[in-house]
C-alpha positions in Angstrom: -36.3 -2.6 -7.1 -32.6 -2.9 -7.8 -31.4 -3.5 -11.4 -27.7 -4.2 -12.0 -26.2 -1.4 -14.0 -22.4 -1.7 -14.1 -19.2 -2.8 -12.3 -16.8 0.0 -11.4 -13.1 -0.5 -11.9 -10.5 1.9 -10.5 -7.7 2.7 -13.0 -4.9 5.3 -12.9 -5.5 6.5 -16.4 -8.5 6.0 -18.8 -6.2 6.6 -21.8 -4.0 3.6 -20.7 -6.8 1.3 -19.5 -9.2 1.6 -22.5 -6.8 -0.1 -25.0 -6.0 -2.9 -22.5 -9.7 -3.7 -22.1 -10.1 -3.6 -25.9 -7.1 -5.7 -26.8 -7.4 -8.3 -24.0 -11.2 -8.7 -23.7 -12.8 -7.1 -26.7 -14.5 -4.3 -24.9 -15.4 -1.1 -26.8 -16.0 2.4 -25.5 -19.8 2.9 -25.3 -19.9 6.4 -23.6 -17.5 8.9 -22.2 -15.1 9.9 -21.1 -16.7 12.3 -18.7 -15.0 14.5 -16.1 -17.2 14.8 -13.0 -15.7 17.6 -10.7 -18.3 16.9 -8.0 -17.2 13.2 -7.7 -13.6 14.2 -8.5 -13.3 11.4 -11.1 -13.1 10.9 -14.8 -15.1 7.9 -16.1 -16.0 6.0 -19.2 -18.2 3.0 -19.9 -17.1 -0.1 -21.9 -19.2 -2.9 -23.3 -19.3 -5.7 -25.7 -22.1 -6.9 -27.9 -22.1 -10.4 -26.3 -25.5 -11.2 -24.8 -25.6 -11.0 -21.0 -22.3 -9.2 -20.8 -21.9 -6.5 -18.2 -20.9 -2.9 -18.6 -17.7 -1.8 -17.0 -17.1 1.7 -15.7 -13.5 2.7 -15.7 -12.9 5.3 -12.9 -9.8 7.4 -12.9 -8.9 10.1 -10.4 -9.6 13.7 -11.4 -6.9 15.5 -9.3 -5.0 14.6 -6.2 -8.0 14.7 -3.9 -10.1 12.1 -5.7 -11.6 9.5 -3.5 -10.6 6.8 -6.0 -6.9 7.4 -5.1 -7.4 5.3 -1.9 -8.5 2.4 -4.0 -5.6 2.8 -6.4 -3.2 3.0 -3.4 -4.3 -0.6 -2.6 -3.5 -1.7 -6.1 -6.8 -0.7 -7.9 -9.4 -3.2 -8.9 -13.1 -3.7 -9.3 -14.4 -1.8 -6.3 -18.1 -1.0 -6.6 -21.3 -2.3 -8.1 -24.0 0.1 -9.4 -27.7 -0.6 -9.2 -30.4 1.5 -10.8 -33.4 2.3 -8.6 -36.7 3.9 -9.4 -36.8 6.1 -6.3 -33.4 6.8 -4.8 -34.7 8.3 -1.6 -37.0 5.3 -0.9 -34.1 2.9 -1.8 -31.7 4.6 0.6 -34.3 4.6 3.4 -34.9 0.8 2.8 -31.1 0.1 2.7 -30.5 2.1 5.8 -33.1 0.0 7.7 -31.2 -3.1 6.5 -27.9 -2.0 8.1 -26.3 -0.1 5.2 -24.3 3.0 5.8 -25.0 5.9 3.5 -21.7 7.7 2.8 -22.9 10.1 0.1 -26.4 11.5 -0.2 -27.9 11.8 -3.7 -26.1 14.3 -6.0 -26.3 14.8 -9.8 -23.7 12.9 -11.9 -22.3 14.1 -15.2 -22.0 10.6 -16.7 -25.7 10.0 -16.2 -27.1 13.2 -17.6 -27.4 14.7 -14.1 -29.4 11.8 -12.7 -28.7 11.5 -9.1 -26.3 8.9 -7.5 -25.6 8.0 -3.9 -22.9 5.8 -2.3 -23.3 3.4 0.5 -21.6 0.5 2.3 -23.4 -2.8 2.8 -23.2 -4.4 6.3 -20.3 -6.5 4.9 -18.5 -3.3 3.7 -19.1 -3.6 -0.1 -19.3 -0.2 -1.8 -22.6 0.3 -3.7 -23.6 3.1 -6.1 -27.3 3.7 -6.4 -28.4 5.4 -9.6 -31.8 7.0 -9.9 -33.7 5.9 -13.0 
C-alpha cells in the first residue's frame, strides 16, 4: 500500500542548495522549483540516473510563516519521508488506528499536479508525507 516516493530535506534556499547537491553528489534538477502558497514552501526534486537511487525533495520556506522554518532553526536536515498511497483517506484511517497522529488533512499540492498530500507523525514522532497516487 505504501510506496517510497522521496526524502525531504529542509534548506534555507533552493538557489544555494541545488548547486551543492549537483557538485558534491551528482544530483540534477528533475522538476521544479514550485512555490506552494498553501504549504508555504518552495520545493524542487533532484535525482540521479543511478539505479536504485532515491529522489530528494529540497524544501525551502516561502515566507516567514513557513512551517519548515522550525526545522531550519534546529539546523535543517532530512526531516520527512514521503510515501505514495492509492487511497489517501483509507491510508490515513489505517495509520490512525496504528497510533499515528494526523497533523494535516489531505490538500492539493502544486508540486504534484494538485494530487493531495497529508502529513502525519508516526508513534515514534517521524514526520511522514502521504501522497495520493
